[in-house]
N, C-alpha and C positions, 0 to 999 in steps of 0.2 A: 767198248765203250758203252756208255748206258744209252738207253733207247729212251729219248724223251722229245715231246715239244720245246720249241722256244718261241719267244716271243720278245719284239723289241721296239723301240721309239724310232720310227722312220721320217727322215726328211721329205716332203711330198711336195716342194716346191716354195716359191714364195710366201713366208707368214704361215706354214702349213706342216704340222707335225700330225701323225696318226700311230697307234699301236698297232702291229701287224705279227701276224705268224712270220716268223724267220727262221733258217735252216740251223738247225741244232751243230753247235761248233764242233770241228774235227782238227787235227794236228796240221792243216795245209790251208794255206791263203789262198781262196778260190776265187774266180773269177766273180766281179760283182762291181756295183755302181761305186765309184770312186777308187776302184784298183786299177793301177797302171798295168798294162800289158807287160812290162818289164818285171812286176813283183808277181804276177799269177801262177797258181801251182807250187809256191814255195812251202818247202817241207819244214815242219816245225816240231820235229821229235825232241827237242830243248824245251818244249812249251806245257802248259797244263791248260785244263778247261777248269772253269771257276764258276760256281753257283755264287750268283750276286747276293751280297746281305744289303749293299747300300751303292746306289750309284746315283750321282749328282747332276744336277742340269747348272751348267755354267754359262756366265756371259760370252764365253768364247763360241758356245754353242749359239747363241742368239745372233750373233753377227752371221752366222749360215742362214738361219732361218728367216732372217729380215731381207735375204736375197741380197747382202754386202758382200759376197764372194762367188766363186766359181762353183760351188759345191754341186753336184749331180743329185737331181731328184731320185729317190729310192735307197740314199745312204742311211745306215744306222747308225745313230747318233752316240755320243756318249764317251767321255775320257776320266771320268773321275770313278774310280772302279774299288771296291773292298769287298771281298767275299772267301768262300770256303773253297779249297781245293779238293776237287771231286774224281780227277783224272790226271795222272803226270805221265808225261812221253816216256821214251824209252831212254833219253839221254839226260834225264833229269837226276841230280845223284841227292839232292839235299833237303828239295821241298817234298812232303809227302800229304798223300791224301789226308784229309780232315784238318790241315793246317788252315788259320785264319790269317790272312794277307792282305796288305795294302799295296796295289798297283800303282806306280809311278805313271803319270800320265805320258811321258815320254816314251815310246819304243826303242830301247838301246840293246845293241848285241854284246856289250862288254869286252869287245876284242878289239875294236878300233882303235885309232890314235886319239881320237875325240873321247871316246868312253875312257880310255885309260889316263886320260887327265881330266876326270870327273865332268868333262861337257857333254853329258849323256843327250841334251837336248838339240845336239848336232851330229847325233851319231851318223857314219857314214856307209852303214851297212843295209840299215833296215828299208832304206828308200832311194831305189835306183835314182830317181829323178832330181833329187836335192838332199843336201842334209838335213837329218831329222825327222822323226816318224812320231806318229801317235794314233789313237785309238779313235774312229769315227772321226775324222778330221779331213777337211778339203786339202789335197796336195800333201797331204803326210803319209804316203804310203799303201793308203787302202786298207790298212788293219780295221778288222769290223769293231764298231762301238759296242759299248759295254752299259748304254743304257737297255737293258734286256735281262731275262732271267738267267742267261748262261753265255759265256764268252770264253775264246781262248786268248792265252797271253804267251807269247813266245820268250826264249831266253829265261825261264824262270827262277833258274839258279841266281842268276845274276840280279834280276829286276825284282824281285817281289821281297817285302819288307814282312816277315813273319810276326804275329804278335806272340810275345812269350806266354799270356794267359788269358785261354778262350774265355773264361768267365768272366774277366775283368775288361777284356776287348768287347765283349757285348754291353755290357754294362758301360762302357765310353764310347760306344759305337758312333753317335752323332759327335763327338769330337774327332775320333780317330778317320770317319769317314771323310774329314776335311785334309788328310795328309797326301791324297793322291795328288791334289793340284793347288787348291785355294790357299792352305795355308802357306806350303813352301814357296807359292807365287809370293804372296804377302811379304813372307819373311826375306824372300829375294830381293824383292825391292827395297826392303829396308834396310839391308845388309849392303845392296850396292849403292845406296845413297850415302853409307857412311855412318847411319844412326849409330851411335853409342851413349854412353851416360851423360846425360844433363843436355843433349841434341835438342834443337828446337825444330820441328818436322812440320812440313805442309804435304799432305797427302790430296790429290785430286781425285775426287770421286768417292762414293759413299756405297757405292755397290758391294755384293761381297768381297772383292778381291781388295778394294779400299779399305772395309771395315777389317780385313785381316792384315793388310799391312800396317794400319792403324794400331791394331792389337798386339802385331809383331815390333812393332817400334818401342811400344809400352815395356815389353819383354827385355828388350834391348838395353832399357834405361833411358829413355827419352824424358826430357823434364816436362815438354808442350808438345802435344800433338793436335794440328789442327786440320781439321777434313771439310775440304769444299764440294758442294754438291747444288745443283737447282732443283733435289728432291727433299721435301721438307721431312717426309716420314723418314727417310733414309739417314737425314742428318739428327732427326731425333733418337734414332738407333746408335746413332756414334757415340753421342752424348752420354748414353745409356752405361757406357763404360767409360766415361772420363774424359773423352774428346773435348776440344773446344770446335766450335764448327762456324762456318761461313756459308751462307745462303747465297748463291752465284746467280739466282735470278732476281734477287732482291739487290744485289749490290756486285757491281762490275769491274771495281777496283780491289783486287785481291790484296796489294801492297798496304791501301788504307785500312781494309779490316785487320791484316796483322797486325798493324802497327797500334790497333785498339786495344788488341790482346797481350802483345808483347813490348808494345812502348817503343819498337823500331819497325820499318815497313820491310823487313827481311826475315828470312829464317837460315837456319845453318845447312839443311839440304830438303829434298822434296821426292815424293814418289807419284808417279803417272800412272794409276789405276784405271784409266779412262780409255786410252788408245785411239784409234782413228774415227771412231763414231762422236769424238766431240763435239758439245754444243756450244755456241758463243755466250759468254757471260752477260748478264742482264737481258737476254733473250727469252722468247717463248719456245725453248727449243729448237733454234734454228742451227743447222749443221754449219761447224766452223773447227775442221779435223787439226789445224795448227793451235788452237786456243791453248791447250794444256801445256804443251813446249814452250809456246811462248812467255805463258805467264811465270812458269818455273824459271825462265830465265829472266825474267824481271825481279821476281821475288827472293831468290837464292843468292847469298852473298856471293861475294867473288872467292873463287877457290872453292867452292861447294859443289856438291855431288847431286846427280838425281839417278833415282831407280826407276827404269820404264817397263814394269812388266805388262802394262797396256799393251793391246794387240795393234801392231800394224801391218797391213797387207799391200803386197806387190800389186794385187788388182783389185779395185772397188766398183763393180758395176751400177751400184747404187750411188754415187757421188754425183753431186751437181756439177763440180768443177772437171774439166778434161783433164788438168794435171792431177789431180786427186784420184782420178780413175785408174791411173798408173801407178799411184802410190808417192806423188811427188807433192810436197807440202810446200806452203809459203813458211817455213822456219827463218826467224833471225838468227841466225846461226853466227853472224859477225857480232852481236851482242853476247852471245854465250863464249865466243873465241874472247872476247874483250874481257871477260870476267874469270877466264880461265877456268870454265866449267869442265867437269868430266861426267860421261854418263854410261850407263849400261844398258843394252837393249836386247832383244830375243828373247825365246820361251826360257822358262826356267827349267833349271836343271834339278827336277825335284828330288831325284835320288840323293842329292849332296846334303839335303836337310832333313829328309823324312825321319831318320832315325832318332836325332835330336828332339825334334818337335814331337814325335812319340813319345820319348821320356818325360818331356814337360807336360803332356796331356795325362799320362799314365800315374805320374806324381802330383797333379793337380795344381802346377805351375801355369800351364795354359788353359783358358776356357773358350775355344776358340767357337765352339757351337753358339755359346750365348752371344758373341761378339757379333756373330754373322745371323743370329735370329734362325737357326735351323729348324726346318719346318718339313714333316715326314708326309710322303705322299704314295699313295699306290701307283703301281705301273701304269694302271688304267687312267688315273689322275693326272698322268704326267702331261698331255696335252694342254690342261687347264692350267698346270703349273707353270709350262712355257708361255701362255698367255698373260698370267697373272705377273709373272717375273718381268715380261715385256712391259706391262703397265707401270713398272717402277715400286712395285711392293718392296717392303724392307725385310725379305726373307730370302732364305738360301735355301732350294727346295732339295730334298734327300728323296729319291724314288727307293720304295721297300717292294721289289719285286715279289718277295715270297712271303711277306707278312711278317718276317722276323724281328722287326723294330716295335711293332704294335701291341 
């Protein structure tokens, strides 16, 4: 093993993150914050140690930092990881030292029933507490987060996407860094919604995932992509690559605004890129967690589909409503039923889409870094990146732990 120090971004309680010295990884999942007793001491000779080249701040991280989950203080954050393999476990056969790889944010074994059918987001073996695992995330098995200098990744032969050309990978790194989560998640939302040639699409939310979903809808051939948000700067970013927009702080009737764009008050399909921290339309950021789902039932045509990559949780300690604290929302399910709507929920099986999206990036067909306004910060600047992201800036922050992107 290489002897080296390690530093990472650590959740310190409601609203606070700090960069701290953390243990250098080895091929064992040790006891620590967020690691369930049932997963402690897990040996990972099928894993590798990665020197992080790029590791991103995600909106899902912000849910924890805002205190809207049961995440424990002291947990290392980060599930969007791209880097160089510097150590391989005894049981790793195909991944080699020096490979530059993308890590899907889902931790998955490759052996269970779910993995074999490409549902790597609900792997049955990596988290004894519930289906599905992820790095640096609450209730997802305790796998140590990757907003750090070095991180351990298990099941390397199955999980890692190796970039075929190192020099080209470094040239395209701002785009390729999005393959770990945000780009597959946005793409999954668009695919789940049934976006195809000529579709009209409503994307709720102009944060990074919403922008990725909008760009994905364009790649899939949508005729019109309409993005709604309360944040004017983020809507301007959506317009920068050809989307129509609706300012939901100025207009609370989404159907009326869609009619002004399309001539009819409905779309073929929709993507929820907001999740449980939704705000009421026409309000000054007043929490209303079912707003997006109910709006989509209003404006999506009969027989249409929703993709729902936005995060919904089983427990929301920060909710004002007692039902919402248990993940129970006032959704107009009868309306959706009467219109024969179909929808897909859950974390994205990122691996399912990574290779095809990598090829789109490497061959100039996808410009995801431009779409989400990728912005590089150092590891020490990460806490400020969290604060800026939380303030609503139209940026996707990429942490550069070793100064390899600047």
